VEXSE-322360 format. One line per field, with one value per residue (C-alpha): x negated, y, z; residue in three letters. Coordinates in Angstrom, 2 decimals. Layout:
# VEXSE-322360
px: X / ...
py: Y / ...
pz: Z / ...
residu: ALA / ...
END
This chain:
# VEXSE-322360
px: 19.83 / 16.07 / 14.15 / 10.38 / 8.49 / 4.85 / 2.65 / -0.93 / -3.06 / -3.38 / -6.98 / -7.39 / -11.05 / -10.91 / -9.77 / -11.70 / -13.76 / -11.31 / -9.88 / -6.26 / -7.00 / -8.89 / -5.97 / -3.47 / -5.68 / -5.39 / -7.91 / -9.68 / -8.89 / -12.51 / -11.41 / -10.98 / -8.00 / -6.23 / -2.50 / -0.16 / 3.41 / 6.39 / 9.61 / 11.71 / 10.02 / 9.90 / 6.19 / 5.22 / 8.21 / 7.67 / 7.66 / 10.26 / 8.55 / 11.43 / 13.47 / 16.09 / 17.18 / 18.50 / 19.93 / 16.91 / 15.69 / 11.89 / 11.34 / 13.12 / 13.94 / 15.53 / 17.64 / 18.86 / 19.62 / 21.73 / 23.73 / 22.66 / 25.89 / 25.91 / 22.21 / 21.88 / 25.35 / 28.43 / 27.71 / 23.95 / 22.48 / 18.74 / 16.25 / 15.27 / 11.85 / 8.58 / 6.21 / 2.50 / -0.71 / -3.33 / -7.11 / -9.24 / -12.83 / -13.49 / -11.64 / -8.33 / -7.39 / -6.12 / -2.40 / 1.11 / 4.59 / 7.76 / 11.12 / 14.09 / 15.24 / 11.77 / 11.51 / 14.91 / 14.06 / 10.52 / 11.59 / 14.26 / 11.84 / 9.16 / 11.76 / 13.07 / 9.50 / 9.05 / 6.21 / 5.98 / 6.62 / 3.22 / 1.28 / -1.79 / -0.55 / 2.89 / 3.63 / 7.10 / 7.64 / 11.09 / 13.67 / 12.77 / 10.91 / 7.98 / 7.62 / 5.43 / 3.97 / 0.68 / -0.30 / -3.91 / -4.55 / -8.35 / -10.19 / -10.29 / -8.50 / -9.75 / -7.57 / -7.08 / -3.56 / -2.12 / -3.72 / -5.45 / -5.44 / -7.52 / -9.54 / -10.95 / -11.78 / -13.42 / -15.62 / -16.86 / -17.57 / -19.46 / -21.58 / -22.40 / -23.25 / -25.64 / -27.31 / -27.61 / -29.16 / -31.74 / -32.77 / -35.52 / -33.14 / -30.16 / -27.10 / -25.07 / -22.77 / -21.24 / -20.23 / -19.12 / -16.50 / -15.28 / -15.06 / -12.90 / -10.25 / -10.47 / -8.89 / -5.81 / -3.18 / -1.46 / -4.50 / -4.05 / -2.51 / -4.96 / -7.99 / -6.59 / -5.86 / -9.34 / -11.04 / -8.92 / -9.30 / -13.00 / -13.71 / -17.05 / -18.53 / -16.73 / -18.87 / -22.05 / -20.49 / -19.64 / -23.23 / -24.67 / -22.42 / -23.10 / -26.86 / -26.55 / -24.50 / -27.32 / -29.36 / -26.45 / -25.10 / -21.90 / -19.72 / -20.35 / -20.53 / -17.20 / -18.67 / -21.64 / -19.35 / -16.97 / -19.81 / -21.43 / -18.22 / -17.08 / -20.11 / -19.14 / -15.46 / -13.87 / -11.92 / -15.16 / -14.52 / -10.72 / -11.26 / -12.64 / -9.18 / -7.49 / -6.97 / -9.49 / -8.38 / -9.62 / -6.79 / -7.44 / -5.78 / -2.03 / -1.95 / 0.21 / 0.82 / 3.99 / 3.45 / 6.57 / 7.12 / 4.70 / 1.99 / -1.45 / -3.38 / -5.98 / -6.81 / -10.58 / -11.23 / -9.67 / -6.92 / -3.32 / 0.32 / 2.09 / 5.86 / 7.50 / 10.58 / 10.59 / 8.73 / 5.50 / 5.51 / 2.03 / 0.70 / -3.09 / -5.38 / -8.95 / -11.31 / -10.16 / -10.95 / -7.18 / -4.82 / -4.59 / -1.67 / -2.50 / 0.71 / 2.90 / 0.91 / 1.26 / 5.04 / 5.32 / 2.64 / 3.51 / 0.84 / 1.75 / -0.94 / 0.00 / -1.28 / -2.22 / 1.17 / 0.96 / 4.00 / 4.41 / 5.93 / 8.78 / 9.50 / 12.74 / 11.79 / 8.65 / 7.91 / 8.95 / 7.36 / 9.24 / 7.90 / 10.93 / 10.20 / 12.86 / 14.42 / 16.95 / 15.12 / 12.86 / 11.53 / 8.76 / 9.03 / 5.98 / 6.81 / 4.35 / 6.58 / 10.08 / 12.85 / 16.06 / 16.29 / 19.52 / 19.17 / 22.08 / 20.23 / 18.20 / 14.74 / 11.29 / 9.18 / 5.42 / 3.40 / -0.25 / -1.09 / 0.30 / 3.59 / 7.23 / 10.72 / 13.39 / 17.08 / 20.19 / 23.92 / 23.57 / 20.11 / 16.55 / 12.99 / 9.49 / 6.67 / 2.95 / 0.06 / 0.12 / 3.77 / 6.63 / 10.37 / 13.27 / 16.27 / 19.79 / 21.86 / 24.54 / 22.10 / 22.87 / 21.10 / 17.76 / 16.46 / 12.67 / 10.59 / 6.81 / 3.59 / 1.18 / 1.96 / 5.04 / 5.88 / 9.54 / 10.63 / 14.27 / 16.34 / 17.43
py: -18.03 / -18.51 / -16.42 / -16.77 / -13.47 / -12.45 / -9.39 / -8.28 / -6.80 / -3.04 / -1.95 / 0.99 / 1.82 / 0.79 / -2.75 / -5.93 / -8.04 / -10.88 / -11.45 / -11.40 / -13.89 / -16.09 / -16.06 / -17.00 / -19.43 / -17.56 / -16.27 / -13.11 / -10.00 / -8.83 / -5.44 / -4.20 / -6.04 / -3.68 / -4.44 / -7.02 / -5.65 / -7.98 / -6.04 / -3.75 / -0.37 / 1.41 / 2.14 / -1.49 / -3.88 / -7.62 / -9.39 / -12.14 / -15.39 / -16.67 / -13.72 / -16.07 / -16.99 / -13.51 / -12.86 / -11.32 / -8.89 / -8.58 / -7.28 / -7.14 / -3.43 / -3.82 / -6.75 / -4.89 / -1.75 / -3.89 / -5.79 / -4.78 / -5.55 / -9.14 / -9.64 / -7.88 / -8.30 / -6.15 / -2.51 / -2.84 / -0.92 / -1.20 / -3.67 / -1.88 / -3.48 / -3.98 / -6.87 / -6.48 / -8.43 / -5.81 / -6.23 / -3.31 / -3.62 / -0.02 / 2.43 / 3.77 / 7.42 / 8.86 / 9.10 / 9.37 / 8.79 / 10.89 / 10.23 / 9.69 / 13.30 / 14.62 / 12.37 / 13.45 / 17.12 / 16.80 / 14.76 / 17.35 / 20.23 / 18.77 / 17.92 / 21.49 / 22.77 / 20.60 / 18.49 / 15.35 / 12.13 / 10.80 / 14.02 / 13.59 / 16.40 / 14.84 / 13.97 / 12.43 / 9.64 / 8.70 / 9.61 / 6.96 / 6.75 / 4.35 / 2.71 / -0.37 / -3.36 / -5.10 / -8.58 / -9.76 / -12.71 / -12.51 / -13.37 / -9.66 / -6.58 / -3.12 / -0.02 / 3.45 / 4.08 / 7.04 / 9.68 / 8.48 / 10.49 / 13.67 / 12.61 / 9.73 / 12.01 / 14.52 / 11.78 / 10.93 / 14.61 / 15.03 / 11.98 / 13.42 / 16.79 / 15.04 / 13.25 / 16.56 / 18.28 / 15.51 / 15.80 / 17.86 / 20.37 / 20.86 / 22.78 / 23.33 / 25.99 / 23.42 / 21.19 / 23.94 / 25.12 / 21.56 / 21.02 / 24.12 / 22.31 / 19.16 / 20.22 / 17.96 / 16.30 / 19.64 / 20.59 / 17.67 / 19.68 / 22.59 / 20.28 / 18.40 / 21.64 / 22.98 / 19.85 / 19.29 / 22.94 / 22.20 / 25.88 / 26.88 / 25.47 / 22.15 / 21.09 / 21.60 / 19.68 / 16.76 / 16.65 / 16.88 / 14.16 / 11.90 / 12.30 / 11.62 / 8.50 / 7.03 / 6.38 / 5.84 / 2.59 / 0.69 / 3.52 / 5.46 / 2.59 / 3.80 / 7.25 / 5.67 / 3.58 / 6.39 / 8.84 / 6.35 / 6.05 / 9.69 / 11.92 / 15.43 / 14.58 / 16.02 / 12.77 / 11.36 / 13.53 / 13.18 / 9.43 / 10.09 / 11.37 / 8.10 / 4.64 / 2.24 / -1.40 / -4.69 / -7.20 / -10.93 / -13.21 / -13.21 / -9.97 / -7.16 / -3.40 / -1.40 / 2.13 / 4.35 / 7.61 / 10.33 / 7.94 / 8.85 / 5.75 / 4.24 / 0.64 / 0.20 / -3.38 / -6.81 / -8.83 / -8.58 / -9.00 / -5.65 / -5.12 / -1.73 / 0.14 / 0.37 / 3.64 / 5.09 / 8.38 / 9.10 / 12.30 / 12.07 / 13.70 / 12.93 / 10.08 / 10.27 / 11.98 / 12.18 / 15.09 / 16.32 / 18.66 / 19.95 / 21.96 / 19.05 / 16.59 / 18.85 / 18.85 / 15.07 / 14.18 / 13.11 / 14.67 / 12.75 / 10.54 / 6.86 / 3.39 / 1.00 / 0.17 / -3.62 / -5.50 / -8.68 / -11.75 / -13.84 / -17.50 / -18.38 / -22.05 / -24.18 / -23.53 / -19.88 / -16.74 / -13.44 / -9.89 / -7.62 / -3.88 / -1.52 / -0.75 / -2.56 / -2.40 / -5.40 / -8.28 / -10.74 / -14.45 / -16.72 / -20.38 / -23.25 / -26.35 / -27.80 / -25.47 / -23.66 / -19.87 / -17.88 / -14.60 / -12.65 / -10.49 / -10.86 / -12.21 / -12.62 / -15.67 / -15.91 / -19.09 / -18.56 / -22.11 / -25.60 / -26.50 / -25.89 / -26.64 / -24.06 / -25.01 / -22.89 / -23.08 / -22.94 / -24.18 / -24.88 / -24.11 / -25.45 / -23.09 / -23.80 / -21.59 / -18.28 / -18.52 / -16.25 / -16.17 / -13.74 / -15.22 / -13.80 / -13.52 / -15.96 / -18.81 / -18.26 / -20.52 / -21.59 / -25.08 / -25.22 / -28.36 / -28.48 / -27.48 / -24.57 / -20.88 / -19.19 / -15.52 / -14.56 / -10.91 / -9.97 / -7.29 / -7.55
pz: -11.77 / -11.63 / -14.18 / -14.51 / -14.40 / -14.78 / -15.21 / -15.85 / -13.05 / -13.29 / -13.86 / -11.48 / -10.86 / -7.19 / -8.09 / -7.44 / -9.81 / -10.39 / -6.89 / -8.03 / -10.80 / -8.34 / -5.88 / -8.56 / -10.46 / -13.77 / -16.28 / -15.13 / -17.16 / -17.41 / -16.03 / -12.45 / -10.96 / -8.56 / -8.38 / -9.86 / -9.83 / -9.46 / -9.70 / -11.86 / -11.34 / -14.70 / -14.25 / -14.80 / -14.78 / -14.63 / -17.97 / -18.38 / -19.31 / -21.46 / -22.82 / -24.25 / -20.71 / -19.78 / -23.22 / -24.90 / -22.24 / -22.34 / -18.82 / -15.50 / -15.68 / -19.10 / -17.89 / -14.80 / -16.80 / -19.12 / -16.51 / -13.01 / -11.15 / -12.40 / -11.72 / -8.35 / -6.88 / -6.57 / -5.76 / -6.23 / -9.18 / -8.62 / -7.20 / -3.97 / -3.46 / -5.31 / -4.54 / -5.29 / -5.04 / -4.12 / -4.24 / -3.07 / -4.26 / -3.16 / -0.90 / -2.17 / -1.79 / 1.47 / 0.83 / 2.21 / 0.84 / 1.11 / 2.72 / 0.41 / 0.87 / 0.07 / -3.00 / -4.36 / -3.91 / -5.27 / -8.30 / -9.21 / -8.65 / -10.93 / -13.58 / -13.50 / -13.87 / -16.97 / -15.55 / -17.75 / -15.85 / -16.97 / -16.18 / -13.98 / -11.69 / -11.22 / -7.57 / -7.84 / -10.37 / -9.00 / -6.35 / -3.79 / -0.51 / -0.39 / 3.01 / 2.67 / 4.44 / 3.73 / 4.90 / 4.65 / 2.35 / 2.43 / 5.66 / 6.50 / 5.17 / 6.16 / 6.34 / 7.75 / 9.04 / 10.93 / 13.14 / 16.29 / 19.52 / 19.28 / 22.32 / 20.27 / 17.34 / 19.67 / 21.13 / 17.62 / 16.86 / 20.13 / 19.34 / 15.92 / 17.49 / 19.88 / 16.97 / 15.13 / 18.15 / 18.47 / 14.83 / 13.21 / 11.62 / 13.94 / 12.70 / 15.88 / 14.41 / 12.08 / 14.95 / 17.33 / 14.83 / 14.32 / 18.07 / 18.55 / 16.51 / 18.62 / 21.91 / 21.95 / 19.75 / 19.07 / 16.95 / 14.54 / 11.72 / 12.09 / 11.93 / 8.93 / 7.04 / 7.83 / 6.56 / 3.45 / 2.43 / 1.72 / 2.35 / 3.92 / 6.07 / 5.43 / 2.42 / 4.47 / 7.36 / 5.06 / 3.82 / 7.35 / 8.79 / 5.80 / 6.36 / 10.10 / 9.45 / 7.37 / 10.53 / 12.93 / 14.31 / 13.61 / 14.94 / 11.75 / 9.25 / 7.85 / 7.19 / 5.39 / 3.21 / 2.29 / 1.62 / -0.74 / -2.76 / -2.55 / -1.82 / -0.74 / -0.27 / 2.89 / 3.21 / 4.69 / 7.76 / 7.74 / 8.10 / 11.59 / 12.57 / 11.65 / 13.13 / 11.56 / 11.58 / 10.18 / 9.78 / 10.01 / 7.46 / 8.07 / 10.07 / 8.73 / 8.91 / 8.27 / 6.96 / 7.08 / 5.20 / 6.29 / 7.51 / 6.16 / 5.17 / 2.87 / 2.08 / 2.18 / 1.13 / 0.88 / -0.75 / 0.40 / -0.44 / -0.39 / -0.29 / -0.51 / -1.54 / -5.33 / -5.81 / -7.18 / -5.25 / -3.87 / -2.27 / -2.11 / 0.45 / -0.55 / -1.40 / -5.00 / -8.30 / -8.93 / -8.35 / -4.74 / -3.99 / -0.51 / 0.15 / -0.90 / 1.18 / 4.22 / 3.68 / 3.99 / 6.57 / 10.11 / 12.33 / 15.48 / 17.00 / 16.90 / 17.60 / 14.77 / 13.17 / 13.32 / 12.05 / 14.10 / 12.39 / 13.69 / 12.98 / 11.16 / 11.52 / 11.60 / 7.90 / 7.53 / 8.93 / 8.52 / 8.35 / 8.82 / 9.13 / 10.54 / 7.15 / 4.97 / 1.62 / 2.13 / 4.18 / 3.36 / 4.09 / 3.98 / 3.38 / 3.84 / 3.75 / 3.41 / 4.58 / 3.76 / 3.73 / 3.74 / 1.88 / 0.48 / -2.03 / -5.19 / -4.40 / -5.92 / -5.06 / -5.71 / -5.22 / -4.25 / -3.18 / -3.85 / -5.52 / -4.62 / -5.94 / -5.11 / -5.46 / -5.10 / -5.75 / -9.55 / -10.47 / -9.48 / -10.52 / -9.91 / -8.99 / -8.98 / -7.95 / -9.80 / -10.88 / -9.82 / -10.27 / -9.93 / -8.12 / -8.52 / -5.31 / -6.48 / -5.76 / -2.07 / 0.41 / -1.06 / -0.39 / -0.70 / -0.95 / -1.25 / 0.46 / 0.12 / 0.37 / -1.09 / -0.57 / -0.89 / -1.03 / -0.41 / 1.27 / 4.91
residu: MET / PHE / VAL / GLY / ILE / THR / ASN / THR / PRO / ARG / ASP / TYR / ALA / TRP / GLY / SER / ALA / GLY / GLU / ILE / SER / ALA / LEU / LEU / GLY / ILE / GLU / PRO / THR / GLY / LYS / PRO / GLU / ALA / GLU / LEU / TRP / LEU / GLY / ALA / HIS / GLN / GLY / CYS / PRO / SER / VAL / ILE / VAL / ASN / PRO / VAL / GLN / PRO / GLY / GLY / ALA / GLY / ASP / LEU / ASN / GLU / TRP / ILE / GLN / ARG / ASP / GLY / ALA / LYS / ILE / LEU / GLY / ARG / GLY / VAL / THR / ARG / LEU / PRO / PHE / LEU / LEU / LYS / VAL / LEU / ALA / ALA / GLY / ALA / PRO / LEU / SER / LEU / GLN / ALA / HIS / PRO / THR / THR / ALA / GLN / ALA / VAL / GLU / GLY / PHE / ALA / ARG / GLU / ASN / ALA / ALA / GLY / VAL / PRO / ILE / THR / ALA / SER / ASN / ARG / ASN / TYR / LYS / ASP / GLU / SER / ALA / LYS / PRO / GLU / LEU / ILE / VAL / ALA / VAL / SER / ASP / THR / PHE / GLU / ALA / LEU / CYS / GLY / PHE / ARG / ALA / MET / ALA / GLN / THR / ARG / ALA / SER / ILE / GLU / HIS / LEU / ALA / GLU / MET / ASP / ALA / ALA / GLY / SER / ASN / PRO / GLN / PRO / ASP / LEU / PHE / SER / GLU / TRP / LEU / THR / LEU / ALA / ARG / ASP / ASP / SER / ASP / MET / ARG / ALA / MET / PHE / GLU / TRP / LEU / ILE / SER / ALA / ALA / PRO / PRO / VAL / PRO / ASN / LEU / VAL / ASP / ARG / VAL / SER / ALA / LEU / ALA / GLU / THR / ALA / GLY / ASP / GLU / PHE / ALA / LEU / VAL / ARG / SER / LEU / ALA / SER / HIS / TYR / PRO / GLY / ASP / SER / GLY / VAL / LEU / ILE / ALA / LEU / MET / LEU / ASN / HIS / VAL / THR / LEU / ALA / LYS / GLY / GLU / ALA / LEU / PHE / LEU / PRO / ALA / GLY / ASN / ILE / HIS / ALA / TYR / LEU / GLY / GLY / LEU / GLY / ILE / GLU / LEU / MET / SER / SER / SER / ASP / ASN / VAL / LEU / ARG / GLY / GLY / LEU / THR / PRO / LYS / HIS / VAL / ASP / VAL / PRO / GLU / LEU / LEU / ARG / VAL / LEU / ASN / PHE / SER / ALA / SER / GLN / VAL / PRO / TYR / LEU / ARG / PRO / THR / ARG / ALA / ASN / SER / ALA / VAL / GLN / VAL / LEU / ALA / PRO / PRO / ILE / ARG / ASP / PHE / GLN / LEU / LEU / THR / VAL / ASP / GLY / ASP / CYS / SER / ILE / ASP / ILE / SER / SER / ALA / ALA / ILE / ALA / LEU / CYS / THR / LEU / GLY / ASP / PHE / VAL / ILE / SER / GLY / ALA / ASN / GLY / SER / THR / ALA / LEU / SER / ARG / GLY / GLU / SER / VAL / PHE / VAL / THR / PRO / ASP / GLU / GLY / MET / LEU / LYS / ILE / ARG / GLY / ALA / GLY / GLN / LEU / PHE / VAL / ALA / ALA / THR / GLN
END
């Protein structure tokens, strides 16, 4: 069964001015366009274009709640993935996501404490982990992702200390304390805790580094940008601990549970386990729960977590992270794809016809469809760009 779905971009403050609408060829909302959700998560389930088709259900979550086994396949009770179009017009918060065990425990704990599910200080909105991948759709997509080696962070601090010493009002004590926490990778957690605490002298250090960055070169362009959006926020300094990457169009990252990250700018397709659990760590006016964030963070230094694509055939590129919940296929021409789960297809360019065992549907730019698993092998004809999300 092919069921047309749609949604309205969420208007978070960091969203772009119409980039999602421009990608999909639809009318701009007139508000910040941050994320378009395609899935069944209760926070913003996809709207069913023709409710008569699934027997009157108005959205995908309602339909699955009514008859999940028939819709998703035997033994499957929930759609395990959530597909998003994401457009960052300004930096998002520094954040990390829990493992499944952490999410189950945290969700139960906050329920027992009587924290409303919609409360601004609620950390756990569901019982699921939230590993995710992001693939760049714009020419570039900028992000922070994971802790870099402490030797690299120390080099940046030393450069800043040199700039401070050469200035008219040097403040060496600020930098000497910071440098004591930059010996090696084993100090990662201690430095992070010191910075995120925002206790003296961290606020003065944030102000001093932000001022130094104003006259610095490209090495500290990130500091200038973050300080302009979030003046006085210790996340400006935490960013110097992280891998900073600019993806080219088509390049992708995979961010597992515990990875600290922030999207800084650009348009991308994001695919994740169906969850809205976010632990924030700065660069945000929203709730920051430092003890809970420290519980979920992985403080190991790592390389940039690129996710390399493989080719299923000449028309299909596959991004398959090391989890079962999801994979993302990008289709640009005629092909057949064999997926055994429910799927969501989104057309961002051109026109396609998708046929399965029981039916078919036509998709043009900006249109999306939910596909039940009984359609089996999907035959796709057309040209352009079609993203297909499914399980592995």
